[in-house]
LORO-971118 format. One record per atom (N, C-alpha, C): residue number from 1; atom name; x, y, z. Coordinates in Angstrom, 1 decimal, padded with zeros to 4 digits. Each point is the difference from the previous one (the first is absolute). Example, Ala and Ser with C-alpha at 12.3 -4.5 7.8 and 13.67 -1.06 7.14 Angstrom:
% LORO-971118
     i   at       px       py       pz
     1    N    013.2   -005.7    007.8
     1   CA   -000.9    001.2    000.0
     1    C    000.9    001.2    000.0
     2    N   -000.4    001.1   -000.7
     2   CA    000.9    001.1    000.0
     2    C   -000.8    001.1    000.8
% end
This chain:
% LORO-971118
     i   at       px       py       pz
     1    N    000.8   -001.2    000.0
     1   CA   -000.8    001.2    000.0
     1    C    000.9    001.2    000.0
     2    N   -000.4    001.1   -000.7
     2   CA    000.8    001.2   -000.1
     2    C    000.0    000.8    001.3
     3    N    001.1    000.9    000.1
     3   CA    000.0    000.9    001.2
     3    C   -001.1    001.0   -000.1
     4    N    000.0    000.8   -001.1
     4   CA   -001.1    000.9   -000.1
     4    C   -000.9   -000.5   -001.1
     5    N   -001.3    000.2    000.2
     5   CA   -000.9   -000.4   -001.1
     5    C   -001.3    000.8    000.1
     6    N   -000.7    000.2   -001.1
     6   CA   -001.2    000.7   -000.1
     6    C   -001.2   -001.0    000.2
     7    N   -000.8    000.3    001.1
     7   CA   -001.1   -000.9    000.2
     7    C   -001.2    000.6   -000.7
     8    N   -000.7   -000.8   -000.8
     8   CA   -001.3    000.4   -000.5
     8    C   -001.1   -000.2    001.0
     9    N   -001.2    000.4   -000.3
     9   CA   -001.1   -000.1    001.0
     9    C   -000.3   -001.5    000.3
    10    N    000.2   -000.9   -000.9
    10   CA   -000.3   -001.4    000.3
    10    C    000.9   -000.5    001.1
    11    N    001.2    000.4    000.1
    11   CA    000.9   -000.4    001.1
    11    C   -000.5    000.6    001.3
    12    N   -000.3    001.3   -000.1
    12   CA   -000.4    000.6    001.3
    12    C   -001.3   -000.5    000.5
    13    N   -000.9   -000.3   -000.9
    13   CA   -001.3   -000.5    000.4
    13    C    000.1   -001.4    000.6
    14    N    000.9   -000.8   -000.5
    14   CA    000.2   -001.4    000.5
    14    C    000.7    000.1    001.4
    15    N    000.7    001.0    000.2
    15   CA    000.6    000.2    001.4
    15    C   -001.0    000.2    001.1
    16    N   -001.1    000.7   -000.4
    16   CA   -000.9    000.5    001.1
    16    C   -001.4   -000.7   -000.1
    17    N   -000.3   -000.6   -001.1
    17   CA   -001.3   -000.7   -000.1
    17    C    000.3   -001.4   -000.3
    18    N   -000.4   -000.9    000.8
    18   CA    000.3   -001.4   -000.1
    18    C   -000.4   -000.6   -001.3
    19    N    001.0   -000.6   -000.7
    19   CA   -000.3   -000.7   -001.3
    19    C    001.1   -001.0   -000.2
    20    N   -000.1   -000.8   -001.0
    20   CA    000.9   -001.1   -000.2
    20    C    001.5    000.4   -000.1
    21    N    000.2    001.2   -000.5
    21   CA    001.4    000.5   -000.2
    21    C    000.5    000.8    001.1
    22    N   -000.7    000.1    001.1
    22   CA    000.4    000.9    001.1
    22    C    001.4   -000.3    000.5
    23    N    000.3   -001.3    000.2
    23   CA    001.3   -000.3    000.5
    23    C    001.1    000.4   -000.9
    24    N   -000.2   -000.1   -001.3
    24   CA    001.0    000.4   -001.0
    24    C    000.2    001.5    000.1
    25    N   -001.1    000.8    000.1
    25   CA    000.1    001.4    000.1
    25    C    000.7    000.5    001.2
    26    N   -000.3   -000.7    001.1
    26   CA    000.6    000.4    001.3
    26    C    001.5   -000.3    000.0
    27    N    000.4   -001.1   -000.7
    27   CA    001.4   -000.4   -000.2
    27    C    000.8    001.1   -000.7
    28    N   -000.7    000.6   -001.1
    28   CA    000.6    001.1   -000.7
    28    C    000.2    001.2    000.9
    29    N   -001.0    000.3    000.8
    29   CA    000.2    001.1    000.9
    29    C    001.1   -000.1    001.0
    30    N    000.3   -001.3    000.4
    30   CA    001.1   -000.2    000.9
    30    C    001.3    000.1   -000.7
    31    N    000.1   -000.4   -001.3
    31   CA    001.2    000.0   -000.7
    31    C    000.4    001.2   -000.8
    32    N   -001.0    000.9   -000.2
    32   CA    000.2    001.1   -000.9
    32    C   -000.1    001.3    000.7
    33    N    000.6    001.0   -000.7
    33   CA   -000.2    001.4    000.4
    33    C   -001.0    000.5   -001.0
    34    N   -001.3    000.1    000.4
    34   CA   -001.1    000.2   -000.9
    34    C   -000.1    001.5   -000.5
    35    N   -000.4    000.1   -001.2
    35   CA   -000.3    001.3   -000.7
    35    C   -001.5   -000.3   -000.5
    36    N   -000.8    001.1    000.0
    36   CA   -001.3   -000.2   -000.6
    36    C   -000.5    001.4   -000.4
    37    N   -001.2    000.0   -000.6
    37   CA   -000.6    001.3   -000.5
    37    C   -001.1    000.4    001.0
    38    N   -000.2    001.3    000.0
    38   CA   -001.1    000.6    000.8
    38    C   -001.4   -000.6   -000.5
    39    N    000.0   -000.4   -001.2
    39   CA   -001.2   -000.6   -000.6
    39    C   -000.4   -001.3    000.7
    40    N    001.0   -000.6    000.6
    40   CA   -000.3   -001.3    000.7
    40    C   -001.0    000.2    001.1
    41    N    000.0    001.1    000.7
    41   CA   -000.9    000.3    001.1
    41    C   -001.5   -000.1   -000.5
    42    N   -000.3    000.6   -001.1
    42   CA   -001.3    000.0   -000.6
    42    C   -000.4   -001.4   -000.4
    43    N    001.0   -000.7   -000.6
    43   CA   -000.3   -001.4   -000.4
    43    C   -000.2   -000.9    001.1
    44    N    000.7    000.2    001.1
    44   CA   -000.2   -000.9    001.2
    44    C   -001.4    000.4    000.7
    45    N   -000.3    001.3   -000.1
    45   CA   -001.4    000.3    000.5
    45    C   -001.1   -000.7   -000.8
    46    N    000.3   -000.1   -001.3
    46   CA   -001.0   -000.8   -000.8
    46    C    000.0   -001.4    000.3
    47    N    001.1   -000.6    000.3
    47   CA    000.1   -001.4    000.5
    47    C   -000.8   -000.2    001.3
    48    N    000.1    000.9    000.9
    48   CA   -000.7    000.0    001.3
    48    C   -001.5    000.1   -000.3
    49    N   -000.4    000.9   -000.8
    49   CA   -001.4    000.1   -000.3
    49    C   -000.6   -001.3   -000.7
    50    N    000.8   -000.6   -000.9
    50   CA   -000.5   -001.2   -000.6
    50    C   -000.1   -001.2    001.0
    51    N    001.0    000.0    000.9
    51   CA   -000.1   -001.0    001.0
    51    C   -001.3    000.0    000.9
    52    N   -000.4    001.2    000.3
    52   CA   -001.2    000.2    000.8
    52    C   -001.3   -000.2   -000.9
    53    N    000.0    000.6   -001.2
    53   CA   -001.2    000.0   -000.8
    53    C   -000.3   -001.4   -000.7
    54    N    001.1   -000.6   -000.5
    54   CA   -000.1   -001.2   -000.8
    54    C    000.4   -001.3    000.7
    55    N    000.8    000.1    001.0
    55   CA    000.5   -001.2    000.7
    55    C   -000.5   -000.1    001.4
    56    N   -000.8    000.9    000.5
    56   CA   -000.6   -000.1    001.3
    56    C    001.0    000.2    001.2
    57    N    001.1    000.6   -000.3
    57   CA    001.0    000.3    001.1
    57    C   -000.6    001.0    000.9
    58    N    000.3   -000.1    001.3
    58   CA   -000.5    000.9    001.0
    58    C    000.6    001.4   -000.3
    59    N   -000.9    001.0    000.0
    59   CA    000.4    001.4   -000.4
    59    C    001.2    000.5    000.9
    60    N   -000.1   -000.2    001.3
    60   CA    001.0    000.5    000.9
    60    C    001.3   -000.7   -000.2
    61    N    000.0   -001.3   -000.3
    61   CA    001.2   -000.7   -000.3
    61    C    000.7    000.4   -001.3
    62    N   -000.9    000.3   -001.0
    62   CA    000.6    000.5   -001.3
    62    C    000.6    001.4    000.2
    63    N   -000.7    000.8    000.8
    63   CA    000.5    001.4    000.2
    63    C    001.3   -000.1    000.8
    64    N    000.1   -000.9    000.9
    64   CA    001.3   -000.1    000.8
    64    C    001.1   -000.5   -000.9
    65    N   -000.3   -000.9   -000.9
    65   CA    001.1   -000.5   -001.0
    65    C    000.4    001.1   -000.9
    66    N   -001.0    000.8   -000.4
    66   CA    000.3    001.2   -000.9
    66    C    000.9    001.0    000.7
    67    N   -000.4    000.3    001.3
    67   CA    000.9    000.9    000.8
    67    C    001.4   -000.6    000.2
    68    N    000.1   -001.2    000.2
    68   CA    001.3   -000.7    000.2
    68    C    000.8    000.1   -001.3
    69    N   -000.6   -000.2   -001.1
    69   CA    000.7    000.1   -001.3
    69    C    000.4    001.5   -000.2
    70    N   -000.8    000.9    000.3
    70   CA    000.3    001.4   -000.2
    70    C    001.2    000.4    000.9
    71    N    000.0   -000.5    001.2
    71   CA    001.1    000.2    000.9
    71    C    001.3   -000.6   -000.5
    72    N    000.0   -001.2   -000.6
    72   CA    001.1   -000.7   -000.6
    72    C    000.6    000.9   -001.1
    73    N   -000.9    000.4   -000.9
    73   CA    000.4    000.9   -001.1
    73    C    000.7    001.2    000.5
    74    N   -000.6    000.7    001.0
    74   CA    000.5    001.2    000.5
    74    C    001.4   -000.1    000.7
    75    N    000.1   -001.2    000.7
    75   CA    001.2   -000.1    000.8
    75    C    001.1   -000.9   -000.5
    76    N   -000.4   -001.0   -000.8
    76   CA    001.0   -001.0   -000.5
    76    C    000.4    000.2   -001.5
    77    N   -000.8    000.7   -000.7
    77   CA    000.2    000.1   -001.5
    77    C    000.6    001.4   -000.4
    78    N    000.8    000.0   -001.0
    78   CA    000.3    001.2   -000.7
    78    C   -001.2    000.2   -000.9
    79    N   -000.6    001.2    000.2
    79   CA   -001.3    000.3   -000.7
    79    C    000.3    000.9   -001.2
    80    N   -000.5   -000.4   -001.2
    80   CA    000.1    000.8   -001.2
    80    C   -001.3    000.5   -000.4
    81    N    000.0    001.2   -000.7
    81   CA   -001.2    000.6   -000.4
    81    C   -000.4   -000.5   -001.4
    82    N   -001.2   -000.5   -000.2
    82   CA   -000.4   -000.4   -001.3
    82    C    000.0    001.1   -001.0
    83    N   -000.3    001.2    000.5
    83   CA   -000.1    001.2   -000.9
    83    C    001.3    000.4   -000.6
    84    N    001.1   -000.5    000.5
    84   CA    001.3    000.2   -000.5
    84    C    000.4   -000.9   -001.2
    85    N   -000.9   -001.0   -000.2
    85   CA    000.3   -001.1   -001.0
    85    C   -001.0   -000.1   -001.1
    86    N   -000.8    001.0   -000.2
    86   CA   -001.1   -000.1   -000.9
    86    C    000.4   -000.3   -001.5
    87    N    001.0    000.7   -000.5
    87   CA    000.3   -000.3   -001.4
    87    C    000.7   -001.3   -000.2
    88    N    001.0   -000.3    000.9
    88   CA    000.7   -001.3   -000.1
    88    C   -001.0   -001.1    000.1
    89    N   -001.0    000.1    000.9
    89   CA   -001.0   -001.1    000.2
    89    C   -000.9   -000.1   -001.3
    90    N   -000.3    001.1   -000.6
    90   CA   -000.8    000.0   -001.2
    90    C    000.7   -000.8   -001.1
    91    N    001.3    000.4   -000.2
    91   CA    000.8   -000.7   -001.0
    91    C    000.1   -001.5    000.3
    92    N    000.2   -000.4    001.2
    92   CA    000.0   -001.4    000.4
    92    C   -001.3   -000.7   -000.3
    93    N   -001.1    000.7    000.4
    93   CA   -001.3   -000.6   -000.2
    93    C   -000.3   -000.3   -001.5
    94    N    000.3    000.9   -000.8
    94   CA   -000.2   -000.1   -001.5
    94    C    000.9   -001.1   -000.5
    95    N    001.3    000.0    000.4
    95   CA    001.0   -001.0   -000.6
    95    C   -000.3   -001.4    000.5
    96    N   -000.5   -000.2    001.2
    96   CA   -000.2   -001.3    000.6
    96    C   -001.4   -000.5    000.0
    97    N   -000.9    001.0   -000.4
    97   CA   -001.5   -000.3    000.0
    97    C   -000.4   -000.4    001.5
    98    N    000.5    000.7    000.9
    98   CA   -000.3   -000.2    001.4
    98    C   -000.8    001.2    000.5
    99    N   -000.7   -000.2    001.1
    99   CA   -000.8    001.1    000.5
    99    C    000.9    001.1    000.4
   100    N   -000.6    001.2    000.0
   100   CA    000.8    001.2    000.4
   100    C    000.4   -000.2    001.5
   101    N   -000.9   -000.5    000.8
   101   CA    000.3   -000.2    001.5
   101    C    001.3   -000.9    000.1
   102    N    000.0   -001.1   -000.7
   102   CA    001.1   -000.9    000.1
   102    C    001.3    000.6   -000.5
   103    N   -000.2    000.8   -001.1
   103   CA    001.1    000.7   -000.6
   103    C    000.6    001.0    000.9
   104    N   -000.7    000.6    000.8
   104   CA    000.5    001.0    001.0
   104    C    001.0   -000.7    000.9
   105    N   -000.3   -001.3    000.4
   105   CA    000.9   -000.7    000.9
   105    C    001.3   -000.4   -000.8
   106    N   -000.2   -000.4   -001.3
   106   CA    001.2   -000.4   -000.8
   106    C    000.9    001.3   -000.2
   107    N   -000.6    001.1   -000.2
   107   CA    000.7    001.2   -000.2
   107    C    000.8    000.4    001.3
   108    N   -000.6   -000.2    001.1
   108   CA    000.6    000.3    001.3
   108    C    001.2   -000.9    000.2
   109    N   -000.2   -001.3   -000.3
   109   CA    001.1   -000.9    000.1
   109    C    001.2    000.3   -000.9
   110    N   -000.3    000.5   -001.2
   110   CA    001.1    000.4   -000.9
   110    C    000.7    001.2    000.4
   111    N   -000.7    001.0    000.5
   111   CA    000.6    001.2    000.5
   111    C    000.9   -000.3    001.2
   112    N   -000.4   -000.9    000.9
   112   CA    000.7   -000.4    001.2
   112    C    001.1   -001.0   -000.3
   113    N   -000.1   -000.6   -001.3
   113   CA    001.0   -001.1   -000.4
   113    C   -000.1   -001.2    001.0
   114    N   -001.2   -000.4    000.3
   114   CA   -000.3   -001.1    000.8
   114    C   -001.0   -000.9   -000.7
   115    N   -000.1   -001.3    000.4
   115   CA   -001.0   -000.9   -000.5
   115    C   -001.4    000.4    000.5
   116    N   -001.0   -000.3   -000.8
   116   CA   -001.4    000.1    000.5
   116    C   -000.4   -001.4    000.4
   117    N   -000.4   -000.1    001.3
   117   CA   -000.5   -001.3    000.5
   117    C   -001.5    000.1   -000.1
   118    N   -000.6   -001.1   -000.5
   118   CA   -001.5   -000.1   -000.1
   118    C   -000.4   -001.4    000.2
   119    N   -001.3   -000.1    000.3
   119   CA   -000.7   -001.3    000.0
   119    C   -000.9   -000.2   -001.2
   120    N    000.0    001.0   -000.8
   120   CA   -000.9    000.1   -001.2
   120    C    000.6   -000.7   -001.2
   121    N   -000.4   -001.3   -000.2
   121   CA    000.6   -000.8   -001.1
   121    C   -000.3    000.7   -001.3
   122    N   -001.1    000.5   -000.2
   122   CA   -000.3    000.6   -001.3
   122    C    000.9    001.2   -000.3
   123    N    000.3    000.8    001.0
   123   CA    000.9    001.1   -000.2
   123    C    001.4   -000.5   -000.3
   124    N    000.4   -001.0    000.8
   124   CA    001.3   -000.6   -000.2
   124    C    000.2   -000.6   -001.4
   125    N   -001.0   -000.7   -000.5
   125   CA    000.1   -000.6   -001.3
   125    C    000.1    001.0   -001.1
   126    N   -000.7    001.1    000.1
   126   CA    000.1    001.1   -001.0
   126    C    001.3    000.7    000.0
   127    N    000.6    000.2    001.2
   127   CA    001.1    000.9    000.1
   127    C    001.4   -000.7    000.2
   128    N    000.0   -001.3    000.3
   128   CA    001.3   -000.6    000.4
   128    C    001.1    000.0   -001.1
   129    N   -000.3    000.1   -001.3
   129   CA    001.0    000.0   -001.0
   129    C    000.6    001.4   -000.2
   130    N   -000.7    001.0    000.5
   130   CA    000.5    001.4   -000.2
   130    C    000.3    000.8    001.2
   131    N   -000.5   -000.5    001.2
   131   CA    000.2    000.7    001.2
   131    C    000.5   -000.9    001.1
   132    N    000.6    000.7    001.0
   132   CA    000.5   -000.8    001.2
   132    C   -001.1   -000.2    001.0
   133    N   -000.9   -001.0   -000.3
   133   CA   -001.1   -000.4    000.8
   133    C    000.2   -001.4    000.5
   134    N   -000.3   -000.2    001.2
   134   CA    000.1   -001.3    000.6
   134    C   -001.3   -000.5    000.7
   135    N   -000.4   -001.1   -000.4
   135   CA   -001.2   -000.6    000.6
   135    C    000.4   -000.8    001.2
   136    N   -000.6    000.3    001.2
   136   CA    000.4   -000.7    001.2
   136    C   -001.1   -001.0    000.3
% end
């Protein structure tokens, strides 16, 4: 596992919301110096909402996990602004045919010269030949 790495929202979500890949995500957090985007906070908020609305998670438990994730991002991660990466992300999105959201994370990883860690197999498959993306 790399020293510094960019965590996408799938890694962060798995760290704080119990899922099959949680242990892998937590191992990454233990072994890496994490970098992420401010956008991740909104995406994790969406994960918390989905857990309550669609999966029946207790609202207070989901909110606590969301708060814990926000605290991790604020205290353990180097935080980058998505607004600083708009054009780079657009170019990546068009070239890779990936969502703009995913492309923001790839752009951030390239600017920081670190690998992007993800649990998103679809993203990994689209980007692996052109970008430093690692599926955990």
